[in-house]
N, C-alpha and C positions, 0 to 999 in steps of 0.2 A: 504494500500500500504506500503510495507516494506521501512524502512529508509535506504538509501545507506550507506554503511560502511564509516565512517570518514577516512580521510587520516592519522590522528594521527601524522602529522608533528609536529615538536617541535622547538621552538626558545626561546632564553633567553635574557632578558634585565637586565643589572646590573647597579647600581649606586655606584660610588666610591667617596672617599674623597681625597683631595690633601693636602699633608703635606710637610712642610719644612724639608729637611734632617738634617739640623743642629739643629734647635730648637725643631723639632717634632711637632710643632704647626700647625694648619691649615693655608694654604696659602689663606688668606681672599681675596686677589686680584691678582690672577695669571696673568702673561703677556698674552695679547691677542694672541700673536703668538703661544702660547702653544696649545690652543684649535684649532687654524687654522691648525697647523701641524698635530694634531691628525686627524682632518677632512680629510686632504689630504691623510694620510696613510690608513685611514679606509674607504675612499670613501663615506663619508657622514654618516657612521654608528655610529657616535658619536655626542652628542649634549650637550649643557649646561643644567644645572639644575637651580632650583630656586635660589640657592646661588652660588656665584662664586667659592667657595671652593669645589664644587661638579661637577662631570662629569658623563654622562650616555652613555652607549654603548648598542648596540643591535646586536645579531648574525643574520645571514640568517636563514630562516626556513629549517629544515633538516628532512629527512625521516629516517636517521640512527643516533643513539645516538653518535657513534664514530666520525662521521663527525661534529656533534654539538660540541663535546668536543674539537676537533682540531680547529674549528672556534673560540670558546670562548678563547682557549689558545692563538691563534694568536692575537685576539683582546686585551686581557689583556696585552700581551707582547708589543704590539704597544704603548698603552697609558703609560705603565711603562717606556719604553725606551724614549719616548718623554719627560715625566716628569723629568727623570734623567738629560736630557740635560739642564733643567732649575733649577737644584739644588733642585728638589722636588721628591716626591715619591707618589705612589698610595697605598691606603689601602682599601681593600674590607671589610669594617666593617660598621655596621649600625649606630654606633655612634663613635665619637672621644673620647678618654679617658678623656681629660681635656679641650676641647674647650668650650667657653662660647657663647651661641647663640646670645646674643646682640652685640657681636663684629663682627659678620659675615656680609658680604655685599651682597645684592641681585643682581642678574644678570639684567643688564639694557635692558630687552626685554619687549615689550608691554604686552605680555601674562603674564609675571611674575609680572609686575607692576599692572596689573588688579587684579591678584590673591592677591597681598599684600593689595590692596585697599579693596578688598572684605572680606578678612579674618583677617586683622589687625595683631596684635602681634602673633596670633595663627600660621600664616604663617611664621613669622620670626623665630619661634622656630624650624622650620623643618631642623635642622642640622642632618638629618637622611637619611639613604640609605636603599634600599630594592632590592630584586630580583623578577622579574616577569617572569613567565614561560607561554608561549603561546602554546596551543595544537590545531591543526587543527581539528575543528568539523564543517563541512561545512553546515549541515542542521540546521537552526536556532532553530527549536522546540527541536531538540535533544540537542542542546547547552544548552537550558534552563533546560531541564530534567536532564542532567548530572550535571549542576551547582547545582541544588537542592539537588542531592544525595551526591555530593562530599564534601559538607560542613562538613559532619561528620568527614572527615579525615584532615581538615585544622589544627586542633590543633597538630596533629602528625607531619605535615610538618613544622609548626612553631618550635616545640621543637627540630627538627633536624637541624635547621638553625641558632639558636640564636647566635648573635654576638654583642650585645649592652648592656653589664652589667654596663658600666660607663656613667655618665652624669655630666658634669661640674666639673670633678675632683673627683667625689665620686663614690664609689661602691654602686650601688642602691639596691643591694640584689635581683634584677631581672635579668634574663638572656636575656630578650628582653625589655629593657626600650624604645626602638623605638616605640613599640606598644602603650605605655602610651602617647607619644608625638603625634603620628599620630591619635589616637582616639579622639583628641580634635577637629579635623576637622569635618565638616558636611559630611553627605553621605558616612561615613566609616562604618566598621564593616561587619557583615554578610549580605548577600543579603536577600531580601524578598523571600517568596516562591511563585513562579509564575507557572501557569499551562500551559503557552504557550508563544511563542515568541510575539504574538500579545498583550497579556496582559502586558508583559514587556515593549513593545514599547509604549503602551498607558500610562503607568505610567511615563516613561521618558518624554513623550510628555506633560504631565501636567506641569512639571517644565520648559520645553523648551518654551511652549506657554506662560507661565507667565513671561518669561524673567529672570528666576532665574539662569539657566544654558544654555550654547549654545548647548550642546549635551551630549551624554553619557560619554565622556571623563572626565567630572566633577563629575562622580559617582565613588568613590574610594573604592568600596567594597573589601573584602578579596579575593573574586573570582568574576569575572564578564565576561559577553560577551564583547569582545573587540569592541570598537566603530570604529576601523580602519580596522580590519582583521576578517576573518571568523574563529575566534579562541575563545577558553575559556581561560581566563587569570587568573592564580593563583598569587595573590599579597600579601598573608599574610606573606611570608617568609622574614626573615632578609637576607641580602646578605651574602653568605658563603665566608669566608676568603680563604679557600682552594678550588682550582678549582675542585678537585675530589669530594668534598662534594656537590658542586653545580650540577655537572653532575649526581650524584647519586640521589639527591632529585628530579631533573627534571625527571629522569628515573622512579622514584617511582610515581610521579604525573601522568605521561602519562600511566603508567601501571595500576594505580587505575582507570583511566577513561576507559581504555580498558576493565578492569574487569567489570565495571558497564554496559558498552555497551554489553558485552558478556552475562551478566545476563539478560539484557533486551531481547535478542534474545531467551533466555530460559524462557521468561515470568516471570522473577523474578525482584525484585526491592529492593534496599537497603532502609531500613526503614528511613523515614524522622523524625527527632527529632526537637523539638522546639528550636529556637535560644537561648532561656534562658538556655537550657541544654548544647548546644554546646559552648556557651560563657563561661561556667564554666570550660570546658576543655581548652579553649583558655587561660584563666587566669592562669591555672595550668601550661601550657606550657610556658607562658610568665614568670612566676615566677621561675619555677624549671628547665626548659629545659628538657633534656633527663635523668636527674638524679632523677626525681620524679615519679609520677604516674598519670594516667588519669582514668576517669570514663569509664568503659565499660558498655554502657547503655543497651546492650543486657543482660548482667549478673546482672546489677544493683549494681556494686561494683567497688571500686578503684583497678586498676591492675598496677603493676610496669611497667614503660615504656619499659624496655627491653623485657618483655614478650609480650606486645602488638605489638612491632615491629617485633619480631620473627614470631608472628602469621600473621601479615599483609604481611610480605615478602613471607611467604609460600602461602598465599591466592592469591597473584598476580603473583606467579612464572610462571604459565602457560602463562599469558599475557605478562610478561616481556620476556619470551623466544620467543614468536611469534613476539614481537617487536624488538628482537635482543639486549636487554639490561639487560639480566639476571645477568651478572657479576656485572654491575653497581648497580642494585637493591640489590643484596646480600651484596654489600659493605656497605649498611646501617648499618649492624651489627658492622662494624668497627667504624662508627661515634658514635654509642651508647656506644661502649666499651671505646674508647679513649676520647670521649667528643667533644663538639662543640667549636667553636672559643671563645664563652663567657666563657666557663669553663677554657680554656687554659689561657685566659687573667687574670681571677680572681686568678687562681692558681699561675701564675707568680708574680702578684702584691703582694699577701699575703705572698708568700715565701720571696720575697725581703724585704718587710717591717719587717717580723719576723726576718730576718737576720741582721736588723739594717739599711737598706737603708732609705734615706729620701723619704717620700711618693711621692713627685714631681718627684724625680729621678726614682722611681718605675713606675710611670705613663709613663714617657718617654721610659722606657724599654718596656712597653706594646706596645707602638707605633712601636718600632723596631721589636717586635714579629709580629705585624700585617703586616708590610712591608715584612718581610721574608715569612710569610705564604701566603701572596697574590701572591708572586712569585713562590710558590711551584707548581710544575707540569707544568710550562710553557716551 
């Protein structure tokens, strides 16, 4: 029996950091009224995160990428305007340039207190933010099948979104230091290879029945079946500082899934590679962003990232056109050419220090850049 075509609806969740406009430091204990006002303006589509200096938003699901872009812009605008009223600003960045994790305060919610108790200091280090893209795949077995295939492309998506080069006031040399922090948690990384929805559910059930986790929401893979919605959730990405970058990456993700589904209808399947090999590309994306190279496992050789992305954009162009997001997918070339947020942050910092600026002043200038870039396109 043929599998019904997925809806391919798309929604985005983003996590932001709250900074003081005067000091540029994280607001470790923002006023309660700030989150409450955000909640009123966004009708519940905003929530606290593990640390008080973080805030999470979510769009509605959309069938058209242009509607998603408008929704995300409205949502970002709302939290930015509310923060401004409290002398703060929002940065869409996966780390803060100079925040110290041990100075941050956890959110006093039972769920987060339980998480801190379970994970200890590993949880308290989570001064990191990400972007999660949900795509509507209603058939559960198809969701598992596409999850298994799409892992090949996760390094490419990470490289396009890197925004966390600094940690504790130091340039880490990595474009996504967030990944190093997040990987310290259990049940992270690439998903296992499952042959069916039933097999996936049985494996989750082992941990649930043992009382280790409550449900699938405590499985934090780089891509996973959502435990709340009939979606496949891409979680590997850093949060994109510029709105247009986020929309382009989301468009590319849904187009890749559409391509894989189309190939399935043609009795074709993307080759599945061992996690060992995919993880090597994830490391290269984490380290070099879109300025390096990734392994093309079909060719068995390293290929410059710009060449890989040009090939991938061409490969999914038919699917992007059908989904109405071809322009957004083609804009991936602009990200590759001009660089990600991580590259802009490091370039500014190094230029200012080379020109004689104090390193601390240069880091504060990076925060200003992040504030400005977060507002771009709103």
